[in-house]
N, C-alpha and C positions, 0 to 999 in steps of 0.2 A: 198908293190907292189899292184897296182890296175888291176883287170883283165878287159877285154874288155867289158865283159857282166855286169859288176857292175855299177849301175847308179852313175853319177857324182853328187856329192853335189851342190846344187843350192840355191839361195836365195829364200826364200818363196815368193808366190805372195803378201803376206801382207807386207813384208820388201821392195819389189819392189814398193808396193803402197806408202810406207812411203817416198821413194826417189822421187818417181813421184809427191807426193803432195808437196814435198819441192821445186820442179822445178817450179811448177805452182804458188805457195803460198809463196811469198817473206817473209812474216810475220812468217809463219810456218818455213821456212828456217832458218830466224834469231834465232828463239826459239830452233830449233833442234841443231843448232851449239852452241849456248849458254848454253843450259841445255837440253840434249836429253831427260833425265828422266822425267823432267816436260813436255816437248813437246809432248810426246808421251802418257801421261797418261790418256787422254780421249779416246784413240784408243782401239779397241777391238782386242789385240794381244795376242798369246799363250805366255806362260810363257818363252819359249826358244827364240822367236822373240823379246820379251820385253827385256829380258836381253841383247841380241846382240845389239839392237838398242840403249840402254841406255849406254852400255859400250864404245861407241866411243865417247871419250871427247877430246876436244882441237883441233878439226878439224877446219883449217882456212878457208876452202871452202867447198861447197856442193860435188865437185869433190873428195876432200881428204876424206870426211864422207863416201861417197858411196864406194869408193875404201877399205878403213879400214873395212867397214861393210862386204863388199865381202870377204875380206881375213879372217876376223873373222869366218864367216859362212863356208868358205872352209878350215879353219884351217891353214892357212898360218901365220907364224910368222912375224908379222910387226913392232915389236920393233926395234927403233933406225932406221927406214926408213921413207922416206917422198915421197908424190906423186910428180912426176915431168912431166910437159907437154912435150910431144914428138910430132913430126909431125904425127905420126900414133896413138896417143892417149896418155893415162896416163901410165906411169910404176912407179916404186918405185926404189929409190936409197938409199944405206946405207948413214947415216949421222953420224958425230962424235958428241957424247954427253959429254958436260962438267960435271965433278963430283965435 
């Protein structure tokens, strides 16, 4: 249970900058989606931010990457879920996983 006076967890300014850089730099965006660990190796990120940004693998779009990164930072379980475009923005929906 979260109390009203407790700060909500948010993405750090550095992680927001990573997503922002991917918005304006298509080459960085391709690299980030293909291999996040390699794409961010030249950035000066703290250990927690580096781990979070590198952990998002397999994203098919920047929107999915950003959503999963935010969920990771906020501690939301995103396994077996996928980003879905809605008229009011992105949401996640459960997906069936073949085993």
